[in-house]
C-alpha positions in Angstrom: -92.0 76.7 25.5 -89.2 79.4 25.5 -88.2 81.4 22.3 -85.0 80.0 20.7 -82.6 82.8 19.7 -80.0 81.9 17.0 -76.4 83.0 18.0 -73.0 83.2 16.1 -70.4 80.7 17.7 -68.3 83.8 18.5 -70.8 85.3 20.8 -70.8 82.3 23.1 -67.7 83.6 25.1 -70.1 86.4 26.4 -72.6 83.9 27.9 -72.6 82.5 31.4 -73.5 78.9 32.1 -75.2 77.1 35.2 -73.9 74.0 36.6 -77.5 72.7 36.6 -78.4 69.8 34.2 -81.0 71.0 31.6 -82.1 67.5 30.8 -84.4 65.6 33.4 -84.1 61.8 32.6 -81.5 59.4 31.7 -82.9 58.5 28.2 -82.8 62.3 27.2 -79.1 62.3 28.6 -78.1 59.2 26.6 -79.8 60.4 23.4 -77.8 63.7 23.8 -74.6 62.0 24.2 -75.2 59.9 21.2 -76.1 62.8 19.1 -72.9 64.6 20.4 -70.8 61.7 19.3 -72.5 61.5 15.8 -71.9 65.3 15.6 -68.3 65.1 16.4 -67.8 62.2 13.7 -69.8 64.4 11.2 -67.4 67.2 12.1 -64.2 65.6 12.0 -64.9 63.3 8.9 -67.1 65.5 6.6 -66.6 69.0 8.4 -70.6 69.0 8.7 -72.3 71.6 11.0 -74.9 70.7 13.5 -77.4 72.7 15.4 -76.8 72.7 19.1 -79.8 74.1 21.3 -78.5 75.1 24.9 -79.7 77.0 27.9 -77.6 79.6 29.7 -77.5 80.5 33.5 -80.3 83.1 32.9 -82.5 80.3 31.4 -82.3 81.7 27.8 -82.5 79.2 25.0 -79.9 79.7 22.2 -79.1 77.8 19.0 -75.7 77.7 17.2 -74.9 76.1 13.9 -71.4 74.9 14.2 -68.9 72.1 13.8 -68.2 69.8 16.8 -64.6 68.9 17.1 -64.5 66.9 20.2 -66.8 65.8 23.0 -65.6 65.4 26.6 -67.3 64.5 29.7 -68.0 67.8 30.8 -67.6 70.1 27.7 -68.0 70.1 23.8 -65.3 71.7 21.9 -66.1 73.9 18.9 -63.8 75.7 16.3 -61.8 78.6 17.5 -61.2 77.1 21.0 -64.9 77.6 22.1 -66.7 75.3 24.5 -70.3 74.5 25.6 -70.9 72.5 28.9 -72.6 69.4 28.1 -74.9 69.9 31.0 -76.4 73.0 29.3 -77.3 71.4 25.9 -80.9 70.6 25.3 -80.7 69.1 21.8 -78.4 68.3 18.8 -79.6 68.1 15.3 
């Protein structure tokens, strides 16, 4: 497994993302969507943070601790007008 590097959410704008889907099967994708919706509810109702692990275009793995404000079909919206493509997210916890 690749090393996971912790990153501050403000640094996300410096990263490049690929259009490639990082998860291989439908069960993993459904679980990711469920966890993103859960994270959105936690963020909006309780202001709780979650850890989002994601992959960039250069195939590096990062993890950010943040509040999820909104989940769309293609992007997850974080505080300070920051976005992570859904297809780049490996895990939410």
